[in-house]
C-alpha positions, 0 to 999 in steps of 0.5 A: 216134115212137119213144123207144127209143135206137138205136146204129148200128155200121158196118164200114169196108172195103168198106162205107163205103170203096169198096175193102178199103183194108187189103188193098190197103195190105199188097199195095201195100207188101208181098208180094202173093202171100204176103198173099194166102196169109194171107188165104185161110188166115184165110177157111178158119179155119186162122189168126186175124185177128191172125195173118193181119194181123200176117203181111201186115204183116210183108211190108212193105218200104220204107214211110214216112208220106209213101208211106202218105198218098200211097197213102191219098189216092187211096182213095175212099169211098161218098159217100152216107156223108157224108149218112148221118153228117149224118142220124144227127147230125140224128136223134140216132142214135149212129154208130160205125165198127168196123173190122178195118182200120187207124186210120192210113187211117181217120183220114186219110180222115175228116179229108179228108171232115170226118167227125167220128165215133167209130171203133175200128180196129187200129194200124200202127207204121212203123219207121225201116227201112221195115218195119212192126208191127201193133198190136191195142189192142182184141183179145180173148183168147177171140173171135179172129174179129176182131183189133179185136173188133167184138162187144165194141164193140157190147156196150160201147157199147149197152145191152140195152134199145137197138136196135142196127143193124149195116152191113157187107159181109164176113168180119169182120162174121159175128161182130158181127151175131149181137149186133145187132137189125138187119143191112144187108148186101152182098156176102159178108156178104149171102150168108152171111146168106142161107145161114144164114137170118139176117134182113137188109136188102140195101143198095147204098149209105147212101141205101137204108140212110137210107130203111130207118132212116126207116121204123124210126123212124116206128114207135111201137116197134121190136121186138128181135131174140130171137137177139141178145138171147140171144147177149148173154145168153150172153156175160154168163154167160161173165164172171167 
């Protein structure tokens, strides 16, 4: 049985949640056409994630907490995630959710399913006039690929000698996978890994991830990924 520490980082929208709840949230309470334009510009690299999310949020009208919760309570998660959380706790594996979504709906959904794990996300402030403003407590002035810098959360929550695992599905997961040893990917992230020849494990749900991690745990020692080691070193060299 291995003795190395293992840290697992997981995306939320489209990975734990069935849908991209953040995207649906802005389109539900804002202007769908304008929101889609912001997302397209972000995917094309014309604007940052902060600009995209702030732009989408600026279209919101007539929102209050009751309406927000009513919308959130209709959203579903991959229920195999519940067993995966239990598995991680049983095996003493640190599981941390890193999301470019909003803490309002992540906390509400986790409370509904009695899921108690650490997560990092952006925030939203709902004004009395029904408009809303985004808050980015974990942004990075240099790394602009995520409004909530997933890369920094990985670096700050793992040691160099620990094994790091990332689970994701989309565009905002491209940056953080450069800094981890093992990647579980589906949808757009899977295609990105294939195009760029990045090693990954495909997954359909968290049951398949659990099986793969159990196989890793059966090894005497798990190898780290050399490219991830190098990326972490490069990041440290940039620090003042």
